[in-house]
C-alpha positions in Angstrom: -0.5 0.2 -0.3 1.5 3.5 -1.3 0.4 6.4 1.2 1.3 10.1 0.4 1.9 11.8 3.4 1.9 15.7 3.0 2.0 16.5 7.0 5.6 15.5 8.4 6.0 16.0 12.8 7.9 15.7 15.5 7.2 15.1 18.8 10.0 14.3 22.0 9.2 13.4 25.2 11.8 14.6 27.7 12.6 12.0 30.4 13.4 13.1 33.4 16.0 11.7 36.2 12.9 10.6 38.8 12.0 8.5 35.5 9.3 10.6 34.3 7.9 12.2 31.1 6.5 15.5 30.2 3.9 15.7 28.2 1.6 18.5 27.6 -2.7 19.3 27.1 -3.4 19.7 23.9 -5.5 23.3 24.3 -6.4 23.9 20.4 -5.8 22.4 17.5 -5.3 19.5 16.1 -5.3 16.7 18.7 -6.9 19.1 21.6 -8.2 18.5 24.5 -5.2 14.7 24.7 -2.1 13.9 26.0 0.6 14.5 24.5 4.5 14.8 23.6 5.7 18.5 22.5 6.6 19.1 18.8 5.0 19.9 15.5 5.1 20.3 11.8 8.4 20.2 10.7 9.0 23.8 8.4 10.3 23.6 5.1 14.1 22.6 4.4 14.6 22.5 8.5 15.7 19.6 10.0 13.4 16.7 11.7 15.9 17.5 14.4 16.1 20.9 14.5 12.1 21.2 13.7 12.0 19.3 17.0 14.3 21.4 19.2 12.6 24.9 17.5 9.3 23.0 18.4 10.1 21.8 22.1 12.1 25.3 22.9 8.9 27.0 21.8 6.0 25.1 23.6 7.9 24.2 26.9 10.9 27.4 27.5 13.1 24.0 27.1 16.7 23.9 25.3 17.2 19.7 24.6 20.5 18.2 24.1 20.4 15.0 21.8 17.0 14.3 21.0 17.0 10.3 20.2 15.1 9.5 17.1 12.8 6.5 18.5 10.4 5.6 16.3 9.0 7.1 13.4 5.1 6.4 12.9 2.6 6.9 9.7 -0.9 7.7 10.2 -3.3 7.0 7.7 -7.0 8.6 7.3 -8.8 7.5 4.7 -12.0 9.7 4.5 -9.3 12.3 5.0 -5.7 11.9 3.1 -5.2 15.7 3.7 -4.6 15.1 7.2 -2.7 12.0 6.5 1.3 12.2 8.5 4.6 10.8 9.0 5.7 11.4 12.6 9.1 10.9 14.1 9.0 10.9 18.0 12.5 11.6 19.7 12.9 11.2 23.0 15.2 13.9 25.8 17.5 12.8 28.9 19.1 16.0 28.5 18.0 19.9 28.7 18.0 23.2 30.5 15.9 25.7 31.2 12.7 27.3 33.3 9.4 25.2 31.7 7.1 27.4 31.0 3.8 26.6 29.1 3.2 27.9 26.4 -0.6 28.8 24.3 0.0 24.9 22.6 -1.2 23.6 26.5 -0.5 23.6 30.0 2.8 20.9 30.9 2.7 18.1 33.2 5.6 15.4 34.4 3.9 11.7 34.5 5.6 9.0 36.0 6.1 6.3 33.4 4.6 4.3 34.4 0.8 6.0 34.8 1.0 7.7 31.3 -3.3 8.5 30.8 -3.6 5.9 28.1 -7.2 6.9 28.9 -6.7 10.5 27.7 -4.3 10.0 24.6 -4.2 9.3 21.4 -5.7 5.9 20.8 -2.5 4.8 19.3 0.2 5.6 22.6 -1.0 2.0 23.9 0.3 0.1 21.1 4.3 2.0 20.8 5.0 4.7 23.4 5.6 2.4 26.7 8.1 0.7 24.5 9.9 3.8 22.7 10.4 5.2 26.2 11.9 1.9 27.1 14.1 2.6 24.3 12.4 1.0 21.5 13.4 1.5 17.9 9.8 0.8 15.6 8.1 2.2 13.1 4.6 1.6 12.8 1.5 2.4 10.8 -2.0 3.1 12.0 -5.6 3.7 10.7 -8.0 5.7 12.0 -11.2 5.4 11.4 -14.4 8.0 10.2 -14.4 9.8 13.6 -10.2 9.7 13.5 -10.5 8.5 17.3 -10.6 4.8 17.0 -7.0 2.9 15.5 -9.1 0.5 13.4 -6.1 -1.3 12.6 -2.0 -1.6 12.9 0.9 -2.4 11.3 5.2 -3.3 12.6 6.5 -2.0 9.6 10.6 -3.2 12.0 12.5 -1.0 13.7 14.9 2.1 12.8 
């Protein structure tokens, strides 16, 4: 199956020394009302690493160092192909700055073992814990017409 991905985005899960991960409760736009890693769309002529560093700073006021690519996720919305996206998922353990939220949403640290999956994207249950434990993977997710539930997913291998 060939899918076109008109959107490329990057997100980063910052992990602190207490084994907590920083999540953002999306205040507006795509994903509003869900917890997710901070991040956003890649600008033209911008590398994925530069994009994720920029987005993290804009949304958290934190400067991340050495973000590590952990997953590439493909999202297919068969009834809304203009929403199809490729998302590069990074983790970062080195960061500095004074954390500060933005109009994108509030920020909160969560224990890795207590993530709010009921308030996250449906696909997170299939991959996020694996990524936070250090696994590197590629997956493809197909969403239903309401774009809320995964109707099928494929494991595409490791990075």
